[in-house]
C-alpha positions in Angstrom: -96.6 96.5 -6.4 -94.8 93.7 -4.5 -96.5 91.2 -2.8 -94.8 91.0 0.8 -94.7 89.5 4.3 -93.0 90.3 7.6 -92.2 87.3 9.9 -92.0 88.4 13.3 -92.1 87.0 16.8 -92.8 88.2 20.3 -89.0 87.4 21.3 -86.0 86.0 19.9 -85.9 82.0 19.9 -89.7 81.7 18.7 -88.6 80.3 15.6 -88.6 83.1 12.8 -85.7 82.2 11.1 -87.1 78.7 10.4 -90.4 79.9 9.5 -89.2 82.7 7.2 -86.5 80.3 5.5 -89.3 77.6 5.2 -91.6 79.9 3.7 -89.1 81.3 1.0 -88.3 77.8 0.2 -91.7 76.7 -0.2 -92.9 79.5 -2.5 -89.8 79.0 -4.3 -90.6 75.6 -4.8 -94.0 76.5 -6.1 -92.1 78.5 -9.0 -92.2 81.8 -7.4 -89.6 84.2 -7.6 -89.0 85.0 -3.9 -87.0 88.2 -2.7 -85.4 87.4 0.7 -84.8 90.0 3.4 -83.8 90.3 6.9 -84.6 93.2 9.5 -81.5 94.7 11.1 -77.5 94.0 11.1 -77.7 90.0 10.8 -75.2 88.7 8.2 -75.8 84.8 9.0 -79.8 84.5 8.4 -79.3 85.9 5.0 -77.0 83.1 3.9 -80.0 80.6 4.5 -82.4 83.1 2.9 -80.3 82.9 -0.2 -79.9 79.1 -0.2 -83.6 78.8 0.1 -84.3 81.2 -2.8 -81.3 81.4 -4.9 -81.0 85.2 -4.6 -78.8 87.4 -2.4 -80.2 87.7 1.2 -80.5 91.7 2.0 -80.7 93.4 5.0 -83.3 96.5 6.0 -81.8 98.4 8.9 -83.1 101.6 9.6 -80.5 102.7 12.0 -77.6 102.3 9.9 -79.2 103.3 6.5 -81.8 105.6 7.7 -85.7 105.3 7.6 -85.8 106.9 4.1 -83.8 104.1 2.6 -86.0 101.2 4.1 -88.5 100.9 1.0 -85.9 102.1 -1.9 -83.8 99.2 -0.8 -86.5 96.9 -0.4 -87.9 97.7 -4.0 -84.3 97.1 -5.3 -83.9 93.9 -4.0 -87.4 92.8 -5.0 -87.3 94.1 -8.4 -88.7 91.5 -10.7 -89.9 89.2 -8.0 -93.3 87.6 -7.4 -93.1 88.0 -3.5 -90.9 89.1 -0.5 -90.6 87.5 2.6 -88.8 89.8 5.4 -87.6 88.1 8.5 -87.6 90.3 11.7 -85.2 90.8 14.4 -85.3 90.1 18.1 -89.0 90.8 19.4 -91.6 92.5 17.3 -91.2 96.0 18.7 -87.7 95.6 19.9 -85.3 98.0 18.3 -82.1 100.2 19.1 -81.6 100.8 22.6 -83.0 103.9 23.9 -84.3 104.7 20.5 -88.0 103.9 20.7 -89.0 102.0 17.8 -86.1 102.4 15.5 -84.8 99.8 13.6 -87.6 97.6 15.2 -89.4 94.8 13.1 -92.6 97.0 13.5 -91.1 100.0 12.2 -89.9 98.4 9.2 -93.3 96.6 8.4 -94.9 100.2 8.8 -92.4 101.5 6.1 -93.0 98.6 3.9 -96.7 98.9 4.8 -96.6 95.0 5.0 -98.8 92.6 6.8 -97.0 90.8 9.9 -97.3 87.1 10.6 -96.5 86.6 14.1 -94.7 83.3 15.0 -95.4 82.2 18.5 -93.6 79.5 20.6 -96.4 77.6 22.1 -94.5 75.1 23.9 -95.4 76.2 27.3 -98.9 77.9 27.0 -102.3 77.2 25.8 -105.1 79.7 26.4 -102.7 82.2 27.5 -101.6 82.5 23.7 -104.7 84.6 23.1 -103.8 87.1 25.4 -100.1 87.4 24.1 -101.4 87.6 20.5 -104.1 90.1 21.6 -101.5 92.3 23.1 -99.2 92.4 20.3 -101.8 93.1 17.6 -103.1 96.0 19.8 -100.1 97.6 20.9 -99.5 99.9 17.6 -102.6 100.2 15.6 -100.3 101.0 12.8 -99.0 97.4 12.7 -101.0 95.2 10.8 -100.7 91.6 12.0 -102.6 89.5 9.6 -102.2 86.0 11.1 -100.1 83.9 13.5 -98.2 80.6 13.0 -97.9 78.6 16.3 -94.6 76.8 16.7 -93.5 73.7 18.7 -97.0 72.6 19.3 -96.8 69.3 20.8 -100.0 67.2 20.4 -103.4 67.5 18.4 -105.1 68.2 21.8 -102.5 71.0 22.3 -103.3 72.4 18.9 -107.2 72.3 19.7 -106.5 74.5 22.8 -104.6 76.8 21.1 -106.8 77.2 18.2 -109.9 77.5 20.6 -108.3 80.2 22.5 -107.5 82.1 19.3 -110.7 81.9 17.9 -111.8 84.8 19.9 -109.0 87.0 19.3 -109.8 87.9 15.6 -106.2 86.7 14.4 -106.2 83.9 12.3 -104.1 80.8 12.6 -102.2 80.4 9.3 -100.1 77.5 10.3 -99.3 75.1 13.1 -95.7 73.3 13.3 -94.9 70.4 15.3 -91.5 70.1 16.8 -89.1 68.6 14.2 -85.3 68.1 14.8 -84.6 67.9 11.4 -85.0 71.7 10.6 -82.9 72.7 13.4 -79.5 74.8 12.7 -76.6 74.5 14.9 -75.5 77.6 16.8 -72.3 78.9 18.2 -70.8 82.0 20.0 -72.3 84.6 17.3 -75.5 82.9 16.3 -76.2 80.2 13.7 -73.3 78.3 12.1 -73.2 80.3 8.6 -74.1 78.2 5.6 -70.8 78.4 4.0 -69.4 76.3 6.8 -71.9 73.6 6.5 -73.3 73.7 2.8 -74.6 70.1 2.6 -76.4 70.1 6.0 -77.7 73.5 5.5 -79.3 72.3 1.9 -80.9 69.5 4.0 -82.1 71.8 6.7 -83.6 74.4 4.5 -85.3 71.3 2.3 -86.7 70.2 5.8 -87.9 73.5 6.6 -89.5 74.0 3.5 -91.5 70.7 3.9 -92.6 71.3 7.4 -94.1 74.8 6.3 -95.8 73.2 3.4 -97.5 70.7 5.7 -98.2 72.8 8.4 -99.0 76.3 6.8 -102.2 77.5 4.9 -100.2 78.7 2.0 -103.0 80.3 -0.1 -103.8 82.2 2.8 -100.5 83.3 3.4 -100.0 84.3 -0.4 -103.3 86.1 -0.2 -102.2 87.9 2.7 -99.1 88.8 1.1 -100.9 90.2 -2.0 -103.1 92.2 0.2 -100.1 94.5 1.3 -100.9 98.2 -0.7 -98.5 99.9 -3.4 -95.4 101.5 -2.1 -94.8 105.1 -3.3 -90.9 105.0 -3.4 -88.4 104.7 -6.0 -85.9 101.5 -6.1 -82.6 102.2 -4.7 -79.6 102.7 -7.4 -76.3 101.5 -6.5 -74.7 103.9 -9.2 -76.5 107.1 -7.3 -75.2 108.7 -4.3 -77.9 110.5 -2.0 -77.7 111.8 1.4 -80.2 111.6 3.7 -82.1 114.2 5.8 -85.1 113.9 8.2 -87.4 113.5 5.3 -85.7 110.8 3.2 -83.4 111.0 0.3 -82.4 114.2 -1.3 -81.9 114.6 -5.2 -79.0 112.3 -6.1 -75.8 112.8 -7.4 -73.4 110.5 -9.1 -69.9 109.6 -7.8 -67.1 112.0 -9.1 -65.3 109.5 -11.1 -63.3 110.3 -14.4 -64.5 108.1 -17.4 -61.2 107.4 -18.6 -60.0 106.1 -15.5 -58.8 102.4 -16.1 -60.7 99.9 -14.0 -60.0 99.5 -10.4 -59.7 95.8 -9.4 -60.8 95.4 -5.7 -60.4 91.9 -4.1 -63.1 91.2 -1.6 -62.2 88.4 0.8 -64.7 85.3 0.8 -65.0 81.5 1.5 -65.8 80.0 5.1 -63.9 82.4 7.1 -65.2 85.8 6.0 -69.0 85.2 5.2 -70.2 88.5 6.7 -71.0 91.1 3.9 -73.8 93.1 2.6 -74.6 92.6 -1.3 -75.1 96.4 -1.5 -71.3 96.8 -0.8 -70.2 95.0 -4.2 -72.9 96.6 -6.1 -71.4 100.2 -4.9 -67.9 99.2 -5.5 -68.9 98.2 -8.9 -71.1 101.0 -9.7 -68.2 103.5 -8.5 -66.1 101.9 -11.4 -64.3 99.1 -9.6 -63.8 95.4 -10.9 -64.8 93.1 -7.7 -63.1 89.8 -7.7 -63.7 87.4 -4.8 -61.0 85.1 -3.2 -60.7 82.7 -0.3 -57.9 83.5 1.9 -58.5 79.8 3.2 -57.4 78.5 -0.4 -55.9 81.1 -2.5 -52.2 81.7 -2.2 -52.1 85.2 -3.8 -54.4 88.2 -4.4 -56.0 88.5 -7.6 -53.7 89.5 -10.1 -54.0 93.4 -10.6 -55.5 93.9 -7.1 -55.5 97.7 -6.4 -57.6 97.6 -3.3 -58.7 95.0 -0.7 -61.7 94.7 1.2 -62.0 91.9 4.5 -65.2 92.1 5.8 -66.3 90.2 8.8 -66.6 86.6 9.6 -65.1 83.7 11.7 -61.3 83.9 11.4 -61.1 82.3 15.1 -62.8 79.3 13.8 -59.9 78.9 11.0 -57.0 80.5 12.7 -54.5 77.7 11.9 -55.4 77.4 8.5 -55.2 81.3 7.8 -51.7 81.3 9.4 -50.7 78.3 7.5 -51.4 80.2 4.0 -48.3 82.0 4.6 -47.9 83.4 0.7 -51.0 85.2 1.0 -50.4 86.6 4.4 -47.3 88.0 2.9 -49.3 89.3 -0.2 -51.6 91.2 1.8 -49.0 92.6 4.1 -47.3 93.9 0.9 -50.3 95.3 -0.4 -50.9 97.2 2.7 -47.0 98.5 2.9 -47.5 99.8 -0.6 -50.4 102.2 0.5 -53.1 100.6 -1.6 -56.6 101.1 0.2 -57.4 98.2 2.6 -61.0 98.2 4.3 -61.1 95.7 7.1 -64.0 95.2 9.3 -64.0 92.8 12.5 -62.6 89.6 11.1 -60.6 91.8 8.6 -59.6 93.5 11.6 -58.4 90.4 13.4 -56.7 89.1 9.9 -54.6 92.1 9.8 -53.2 91.7 13.3 -49.9 90.5 14.3 -51.6 87.6 16.0 -54.9 85.9 16.9 -54.8 83.7 19.7 -51.3 83.3 19.4 -51.3 82.3 16.1 -49.6 84.5 13.2 -51.8 86.6 11.1 -50.9 89.2 8.3 -48.9 91.5 10.7 -50.2 94.4 9.0 -51.1 95.9 12.6 -48.9 96.5 15.5 -51.8 94.4 17.8 -52.6 91.1 18.9 -56.3 89.7 18.9 -57.8 86.9 21.2 -61.1 85.4 22.0 -63.0 86.7 25.0 -65.8 85.8 27.1 -67.4 89.2 26.8 -69.9 89.6 23.9 -69.8 93.2 22.5 -72.9 94.0 20.7 -74.8 96.8 19.5 -75.3 100.0 17.3 -72.8 102.7 17.0 -72.6 106.1 16.2 -69.1 106.6 14.8 -67.3 109.7 13.9 -64.1 109.4 11.9 -61.2 110.5 13.7 -58.4 110.6 11.1 -58.6 111.1 7.1 -58.9 107.4 5.7 -59.6 105.8 2.6 -63.1 105.7 3.7 -63.8 108.8 5.1 -62.5 112.4 5.7 -61.9 113.3 9.4 -65.1 114.5 11.0 -67.3 112.3 9.0 -70.4 110.7 10.6 -71.5 107.3 9.8 -73.6 104.7 11.7 -72.5 101.0 12.5 -72.6 98.0 14.6 -70.4 95.8 16.7 -70.9 92.1 17.3 -67.9 90.0 18.3 -66.3 87.9 21.2 -62.9 89.0 20.8 -60.7 91.8 22.1 -57.6 93.6 20.3 -54.9 95.1 21.9 -54.2 97.8 21.8 -57.7 98.8 20.8 -56.7 101.8 18.6 -53.8 102.7 16.6 -51.6 106.0 16.9 -54.4 107.1 14.3 -57.7 105.6 15.2 -60.3 105.2 13.0 -63.6 105.8 14.9 -64.7 107.9 17.7 -67.9 106.1 19.6 -70.3 107.9 21.5 -72.1 104.8 23.2 -72.2 102.6 25.4 -69.0 104.8 26.5 -67.0 107.3 24.7 -64.1 105.6 23.1 -61.8 105.8 20.1 -61.1 102.3 18.2 -59.6 101.0 15.1 -56.4 101.7 13.0 -55.7 104.1 10.2 -52.3 103.5 8.7 -51.3 104.4 5.6 -54.1 103.3 3.0 -55.4 100.8 5.8 -58.8 101.3 7.5 -59.3 98.6 10.1 -62.1 98.4 12.7 -64.4 96.3 14.8 -67.4 98.6 13.5 -69.4 97.0 10.7 -71.0 99.5 8.5 -73.8 99.4 5.7 -72.4 101.6 2.8 -75.9 101.9 1.3 -76.5 104.4 4.2 -73.1 106.2 3.2 -72.6 105.4 -0.6 -69.8 108.0 -0.8 -67.6 105.6 1.2 -67.5 103.2 -1.8 -66.7 105.9 -4.3 -64.0 107.1 -2.0 -62.3 103.9 -1.6 -62.5 103.4 -5.1 -60.9 106.8 -6.2 -58.1 105.7 -3.8 -57.5 102.5 -5.8 -55.9 104.5 -8.5 
């Protein structure tokens, strides 16, 4: 049994990340082994969670991975831990557009049988807070709201009014937090600035969040609430096992069909400040499929790891480091040569931009006959994707679910052989399949389709 809490809010901007990260760090500071989780496709918040706990931040995405994998993925991440803290996404009941509760924090809380702590921005209300909390607590009787943390409370008088109002709601107040500039984290065009770009400042911010939570929250009551969660009747996910999903959850799994006598395949994975978007399960799946995974930093390393037979370039912020990436000509040449050799290269979003001919007029790797630039328009949302062309990731016709999140455009948007056909918000093809290269704006979570990792490693021969 894993003690667990879901930290949710009525809407974005209420302070979920501050509270969740502060709780993780505060409980870890008490000697507990804390497992950090994030609902949805977010890559940035898990970086702060990892800083707070010393463990990989993991995502729980019911859209991309399927509802049947939420509990198994949770148990995989929380194995051996004393406590798990799950940060929600958007408002408690907000999920995938036009999909009801799918991928919402409320759905994940129900799948995990976890009590919810509601973080409320109380800065512009007093007695109305009771009506707000009552509405959220009564909307879905299967969602158990075990308490509320009041954030951005102005004064002692303000706190008194809020507590008095909530006294009749039946939902206990488990914390009151004042406004505190030291706990804030700077944002830009895609959300918070990642930990990798502000390491020292991020450490200070997480320490301040932990102290604020320790001072303002009833830690014993929160721990007792977490320990009241019932047992989860599910098996922990295993990266060495490939199982497909159906409506009732995972079927009997099978192992990847890789020969035992094959030599190790070395897969280089881009990291560093420019490429921070990745899911921990991707590396685990690559290793389980027989790959040796080596991380490199395109901002610093002038060559790919020796013996590289496959390359994975995930998401991040190459637009913030265009000049530095371009200046590393030896690495750009090495990436282009690897791609030209036919070796498998999987690039998502930032990786797509890095493989382009240019980014905002600055030379990139030139693998793709396309140019990228920043845009005022935010492209955001889940995607149902169908593989248009056979590639190192999927055979033509394979269906995956993914997510787009960027403020850039690439022209043309698809190559002669496109990567994916998308059904919403409008029907279109996008991305590039070129030899062993698969490059696309669509982020995928391989735990939902683990055969992708096995297929990629097979192509690394």
